[in-house]
C-alpha positions in Angstrom: 36.2 19.9 -3.5 32.9 21.5 -4.7 31.3 23.4 -7.5 32.3 23.0 -11.1 35.6 21.4 -10.1 33.6 18.5 -8.6 31.5 18.2 -11.7 34.6 18.1 -13.8 36.2 15.4 -11.7 33.0 13.4 -11.8 33.0 13.5 -15.6 36.6 12.4 -15.7 35.8 9.5 -13.2 32.9 8.3 -15.5 35.1 8.4 -18.5 37.9 6.5 -16.7 35.4 3.9 -15.5 34.0 3.4 -19.0 37.5 3.1 -20.5 38.8 0.6 -17.9 35.8 -1.6 -18.4 35.5 -1.4 -22.2 39.1 -0.9 -23.3 41.3 -2.3 -20.6 38.9 -5.2 -19.9 39.0 -4.8 -16.2 36.1 -6.5 -14.5 33.2 -4.1 -13.9 33.1 -4.9 -10.2 36.7 -3.9 -9.7 36.5 -0.9 -12.0 33.4 0.6 -10.4 34.6 0.0 -6.8 38.0 1.6 -7.6 36.5 4.6 -9.3 34.1 5.0 -6.5 36.8 5.0 -3.9 39.1 7.5 -5.8 36.2 9.8 -6.6 35.0 9.8 -3.1 38.5 10.7 -1.7 39.0 13.5 -4.3 35.5 14.9 -3.6 36.5 15.3 0.1 34.8 12.4 1.8 36.9 11.8 5.0 38.9 8.7 5.6 37.0 7.9 8.8 33.8 9.2 10.5 34.2 12.8 11.6 31.9 14.6 14.1 31.7 18.4 14.2 29.2 20.2 16.4 27.3 17.0 17.0 27.0 16.3 13.3 28.7 13.1 12.0 30.0 12.8 8.5 30.5 9.3 7.3 34.0 8.2 6.3 34.6 6.7 2.8 34.7 3.1 4.2 31.3 3.4 5.8 29.9 5.1 2.6 31.1 2.2 0.5 29.8 -0.3 2.9 26.4 1.4 3.1 26.1 1.6 -0.7 27.0 -2.1 -1.1 24.7 -3.4 1.6 21.9 -1.0 0.6 21.8 -2.3 -2.9 21.6 -5.9 -1.7 18.8 -4.9 0.7 16.8 -3.2 -2.0 17.2 -5.6 -4.9 19.3 -8.6 -4.0 16.6 -11.0 -2.9 14.3 -9.7 -5.7 16.8 -10.6 -8.3 17.4 -14.0 -6.8 13.7 -14.9 -6.6 12.9 -13.4 -10.0 15.8 -15.3 -11.6 14.6 -18.5 -9.9 11.1 -18.0 -11.5 12.8 -17.4 -14.8 14.9 -20.5 -14.5 11.9 -22.6 -13.7 10.0 -21.2 -16.7 12.9 -22.2 -18.9 13.4 -25.6 -17.3 9.7 -26.6 -17.6 9.2 -25.2 -21.1 6.6 -22.8 -19.8 8.6 -19.9 -21.4 8.0 -21.5 -24.8 4.3 -21.8 -24.0 4.1 -18.1 -23.1 6.1 -17.2 -26.3 3.5 -19.0 -28.4 0.7 -17.2 -26.6 2.3 -13.8 -27.3 2.9 -14.6 -30.9 -0.7 -15.6 -31.4 -1.8 -12.3 -29.7 0.4 -9.9 -31.7 1.4 -12.0 -34.7 4.5 -13.9 -35.6 5.9 -11.0 -37.6 6.1 -8.5 -34.7 8.1 -10.1 -31.8 10.0 -6.9 -31.0 6.7 -5.0 -30.6 5.2 -7.9 -28.6 8.0 -8.0 -26.0 8.1 -4.2 -25.7 4.3 -4.0 -25.0 4.6 -6.8 -22.5 7.4 -4.9 -20.7 5.4 -1.6 -20.8 2.3 -3.3 -19.2 4.2 -5.3 -16.6 6.3 -2.3 -15.3 3.2 -0.2 -14.4 3.0 -1.9 -11.0 6.5 -3.5 -11.0 10.0 -2.0 -10.8 11.7 -2.3 -14.2 14.6 -4.4 -12.6 12.2 -7.0 -11.4 10.1 -6.9 -14.5 13.1 -7.6 -16.8 14.1 -10.6 -14.7 10.6 -11.9 -14.7 10.1 -11.5 -18.5 13.6 -12.4 -19.6 12.7 -16.2 -20.1 9.9 -15.2 -22.5 12.3 -12.9 -24.4 14.7 -15.7 -24.8 12.0 -18.1 -25.9 10.7 -15.6 -28.5 14.3 -15.2 -29.8 14.5 -18.9 -30.3 11.0 -19.1 -31.7 11.3 -16.3 -34.2 15.1 -16.2 -34.8 15.0 -12.4 -34.4 18.0 -10.5 -33.0 18.5 -11.1 -29.2 19.9 -7.6 -28.9 16.7 -6.1 -30.5 14.6 -8.1 -28.1 16.6 -7.1 -25.1 16.5 -3.4 -26.0 12.8 -3.6 -26.7 12.0 -5.3 -23.4 14.2 -2.9 -21.5 12.7 0.3 -23.0 9.2 -1.0 -22.7 9.7 -1.6 -19.0 11.5 1.7 -18.6 8.7 3.8 -20.2 6.0 2.9 -17.7 8.6 2.8 -14.8 9.2 6.6 -15.1 5.9 7.8 -16.5 2.9 5.9 -15.1 1.7 5.6 -11.5 1.4 3.4 -9.4 5.2 3.1 -9.9 6.6 4.8 -6.8 8.7 7.4 -8.7 5.9 9.1 -10.6 3.7 9.0 -7.6 6.3 10.7 -5.4 7.0 13.3 -8.0 3.3 14.0 -8.5 2.7 14.4 -4.8 5.7 16.7 -4.3 4.5 18.9 -7.1 1.0 19.1 -5.8 -0.6 16.8 -8.4 -1.3 14.0 -5.9 -5.0 14.5 -6.3 -4.8 14.3 -10.1 -3.2 10.9 -10.4 -5.7 9.9 -13.1 -4.5 12.9 -15.2 -0.9 11.9 -14.5 -1.6 8.3 -15.6 -3.3 9.5 -18.7 -0.5 11.8 -19.7 2.0 9.0 -18.8 0.3 6.7 -21.4 0.4 9.5 -24.0 4.1 10.4 -23.4 5.0 6.7 -23.5 3.9 6.4 -27.1 6.7 8.5 -28.8 9.2 7.1 -26.3 8.3 3.5 -27.2 8.2 4.2 -31.0 11.6 5.8 -30.9 13.0 3.0 -28.8 11.4 0.3 -31.0 13.0 1.7 -34.2 16.4 1.9 -32.5 16.0 -1.7 -31.2 15.5 -3.0 -34.7 18.4 -0.9 -36.0 20.9 -1.8 -33.3 20.0 -5.5 -33.5 21.6 -5.5 -37.0 24.8 -3.8 -35.7 25.5 -5.5 -32.4 25.6 -9.3 -31.7 25.4 -10.6 -28.2 26.6 -14.0 -26.9 22.9 -15.1 -27.2 22.9 -14.3 -30.9 26.0 -16.3 -31.4 24.6 -19.3 -29.5 21.3 -19.1 -31.4 23.0 -18.9 -34.8 24.5 -22.3 -34.0 21.3 -24.0 -33.2 20.5 -26.8 -35.7 17.3 -28.0 -34.1 14.0 -26.4 -35.1 11.9 -24.6 -32.5 9.4 -27.5 -32.5 12.2 -30.0 -31.8 13.5 -27.9 -28.9 10.0 -27.7 -27.4 9.5 -31.4 -27.9 12.6 -32.0 -25.8 10.9 -30.6 -22.7 8.3 -33.4 -22.7 5.0 -32.4 -21.1 4.5 -28.6 -21.2 2.3 -26.8 -18.6 -0.9 -25.2 -19.9 -1.3 -21.5 -20.4 -2.7 -20.7 -16.9 0.1 -22.6 -15.0 2.7 -21.1 -17.3 1.4 -17.6 -16.5 0.8 -18.0 -12.8 4.4 -17.4 -11.6 4.5 -14.2 -13.5 1.0 -12.9 -13.1 0.7 -13.6 -9.3 3.6 -11.3 -8.3 2.3 -8.6 -10.7 -1.2 -8.7 -9.3 0.0 -8.7 -5.7 2.4 -5.7 -6.3 -0.4 -3.9 -8.0 -2.8 -4.5 -5.1 -0.1 -3.2 -2.7 0.3 -0.1 -4.8 -3.5 0.4 -4.9 -3.8 0.0 -1.1 -1.2 2.7 -0.6 -2.5 5.0 -3.3 -6.1 4.7 -2.0 -4.9 5.2 1.5 -6.6 2.1 2.9 -6.3 1.5 6.6 -6.5 -1.4 9.1 -6.0 -5.0 8.3 -6.6 -4.7 4.6 -3.8 -2.2 4.2 -1.4 -4.3 6.2 -2.3 -7.5 4.3 -2.0 -6.0 0.8 1.1 -4.0 1.7 2.7 -7.2 3.0 1.7 -9.3 0.0 2.6 -6.4 -2.4 6.2 -6.1 -1.2 8.3 -7.2 -4.1 10.1 -9.9 -2.0 6.9 -11.4 -0.8 5.1 -11.1 -4.1 8.0 -12.9 -5.9 8.1 -15.5 -3.2 4.5 -16.3 -4.0 5.6 -16.5 -7.6 8.2 -19.0 -6.7 5.5 -21.1 -5.0 3.5 -21.1 -8.3 6.8 -22.0 -10.0 7.2 -25.1 -7.7 3.6 -26.1 -8.7 4.7 -25.7 -12.3 7.6 -28.0 -11.7 5.4 -30.6 -10.0 2.9 -30.6 -12.9 5.6 -31.2 -15.4 7.1 -34.1 -13.3 10.4 -32.3 -12.7 10.2 -31.7 -9.0 13.3 -33.9 -8.5 15.3 -31.2 -10.4 14.3 -28.3 -8.2 17.5 -28.4 -6.1 19.7 -28.3 -9.2 17.5 -25.5 -10.7 18.0 -23.4 -7.5 21.7 -24.1 -7.4 22.2 -23.1 -11.0 20.2 -19.9 -10.5 22.4 -18.8 -7.6 25.5 -19.4 -9.8 24.0 -17.2 -12.6 22.9 -14.3 -10.4 26.0 -14.1 -8.3 28.1 -12.0 -10.7 25.0 -9.8 -11.5 24.4 -9.1 -7.8 28.0 -8.1 -7.1 28.3 -5.8 -10.1 24.9 -4.3 -9.3 26.0 -3.7 -5.7 29.1 -1.9 -7.0 26.9 0.4 -9.0 25.1 1.1 -5.7 28.4 2.0 -4.1 29.1 4.6 -6.8 25.6 6.1 -6.4 26.1 6.3 -2.6 29.5 8.0 -3.0 28.1 10.6 -5.3 25.2 11.3 -2.9 27.7 11.8 -0.1 29.5 14.6 -2.0 28.3 18.2 -2.5 27.4 17.5 -6.2 23.6 17.2 -5.8 23.5 20.3 -3.4 25.5 22.3 -5.9 23.1 21.5 -8.7 20.2 22.4 -6.5 21.7 25.7 -5.4 22.4 26.7 -9.1 19.1 25.5 -10.5 17.6 29.0 -11.0 20.4 29.8 -13.5 18.8 27.5 -16.1 15.2 28.0 -15.1 14.5 30.1 -18.2 14.3 27.0 -20.4 10.7 26.4 -19.1 9.4 22.8 -19.5 12.9 21.7 -20.5 14.3 22.7 -17.1 12.9 19.8 -15.1 13.9 17.5 -17.9 17.5 18.7 -18.0 17.8 18.7 -14.2 16.4 15.2 -13.9 18.7 14.0 -16.7 21.7 15.5 -14.9 20.8 13.8 -11.6 19.9 10.5 -13.3 23.2 10.4 -15.2 25.2 11.4 -12.1 23.8 9.0 -9.5 22.1 6.2 -11.4 18.6 5.9 -9.8 15.6 7.0 -11.8 13.4 7.1 -8.7 16.0 9.3 -6.9 16.1 11.6 -10.0 12.3 11.8 -10.0 11.9 12.6 -6.4 14.9 14.9 -6.0 14.0 16.9 -9.2 10.4 17.3 -8.1 11.6 18.7 -4.8 13.8 21.3 -6.5 11.2 22.2 -9.2 8.2 22.5 -6.8 8.9 26.0 -5.6 9.7 27.1 -9.2 6.4 26.1 -10.8 5.1 29.6 -10.9 8.3 31.0 -12.3 8.4 28.4 -15.0 4.7 28.9 -15.8 4.0 25.3 -14.9 1.6 25.8 -12.0 -1.8 24.9 -13.7 -3.1 21.4 -12.9 -2.4 20.1 -16.5 1.0 21.7 -16.8 2.0 20.5 -13.3 1.1 16.9 -14.3 3.1 17.5 -17.5 6.0 18.6 -15.4 5.9 15.1 -13.8 6.3 13.7 -17.4 9.2 16.0 -18.2 11.0 14.8 -15.0 10.2 11.2 -15.9 11.7 11.7 -19.4 14.9 13.0 -17.8 14.9 10.2 -15.2 15.6 7.7 -18.0 18.3 9.8 -19.7 20.7 7.9 -19.5 21.1 4.4 -18.0 24.8 3.6 -17.7 27.3 1.9 -15.4 26.1 3.5 -12.1 22.6 2.3 -12.7 21.6 -1.2 -11.4 19.1 -1.6 -14.3 22.0 -1.2 -16.8 23.7 -4.2 -15.3 20.5 -6.3 -15.1 19.8 -5.7 -18.8 23.4 -6.2 -20.1 24.0 -9.3 -18.0 20.7 -11.0 -18.6 20.9 -10.0 -22.3 24.3 -11.6 -22.7 26.0 -8.4 -23.6 29.4 -7.0 -22.7 29.7 -3.6 -20.9 30.9 -2.1 -24.2 27.9 -3.4 -26.0 25.7 -2.1 -23.1 26.8 1.5 -23.9 25.9 1.0 -27.6 22.5 -0.5 -26.8 21.0 0.2 -23.3 22.7 3.6 -22.8 22.0 4.8 -26.4 18.4 3.4 -26.2 17.6 5.2 -23.0 19.0 8.5 -24.5 16.7 8.1 -27.5 13.8 7.1 -25.4 14.2 10.0 -23.1 14.5 12.5 -25.9 11.5 11.1 -27.7 9.5 11.2 -24.5 10.5 14.9 -24.0 9.5 15.7 -27.5 6.1 14.3 -26.7 6.0 16.4 -23.5 6.9 19.6 -25.4 4.2 19.0 -28.0 1.6 18.5 -25.2 2.9 21.7 -23.5 1.9 23.7 -26.6 -1.6 22.4 -26.2 -2.2 22.1 -22.4 -2.5 25.3 -20.4 
């Protein structure tokens, strides 16, 4: 199966998946895996490996296995280590210390803005998945501290992280897109435009976060509404709290190391310095260093004897998240193994007349279809690169702006085949159905607002 028939079957598959999860209450893991298998078979993926003229096409079993294991390889350990840091921050009371620091910086009346800005800054060097896991304990502490909607805070954190993830180098996606389009030597311009385009995206997302928080109540909101103790009484129950530096260290250390790793790569360092910072900047190693600082935090608060229980509890919490996330990776791998992406690529010129909106629409289609923002960024850049002259986007400024348009599309939209969707909904205490109303809708609004900013800039930059 190929062409429009395949696109139609894919749309039906997504609708079926959403309905089975939200209406029939089938567990997301089983629903996604079943839909992935059926869609792959209908799309023509063979039952077993087939070799023709020396070229081997993977069978559906191998595709599913590769998608499942690939997701664990890319994000599994990162989620575990990040969640462990988060659990330690909660167990030692450091999350409450950080929450007080944020409130003093931004003001007690703006917790939604505070957590969104924190996410935006953190995700410049860090993948949004890792950033959400790292900052989630602070989000929860702020919810308890200010009694603001947990859903509002979850959406604000998610969209703050997402904006810099798709718009601002040294995040890998924007860097790869800029290099492919020939803007690799103008990364400072790309970063500057990324900051500008982030502003309307963040504003739109913040207003939506505040609105949806009044409409949707997560399990965290229900738990918090039943709290009878004051914030001060809750904090007092932790005993000795770590100071500001010790509280920040498990979060700051991984961010700094990952930023240094990105700088080493971007600056094209060589020799031992490049090897050292690339090693330390790898998310797994950087978060492992964060865990070491977390252990120090436990020791300072005299809770070292509880570290085994904290680790064990963390593994229980992240288990379901890992398996659902891996199922989303399976769906993405199945889609990539069909002819859908190649069909979109072959027919890209048919919609090239829409100018700066072309890269946005193409990136949004690929993002929605296969789930990964980074894949959408890099794939769309490869398709658009030879068309820059046709689209009148070949000046340095407009080429950098094209990176922004692709980035806006790469966040539109996050749904069940996106690992970030499951990280946000699970850590935010929301059901899949609530996830569609919050995370999916928020990324749609954020992407559109970002594209509006791109369009306005395209009227100015030539």
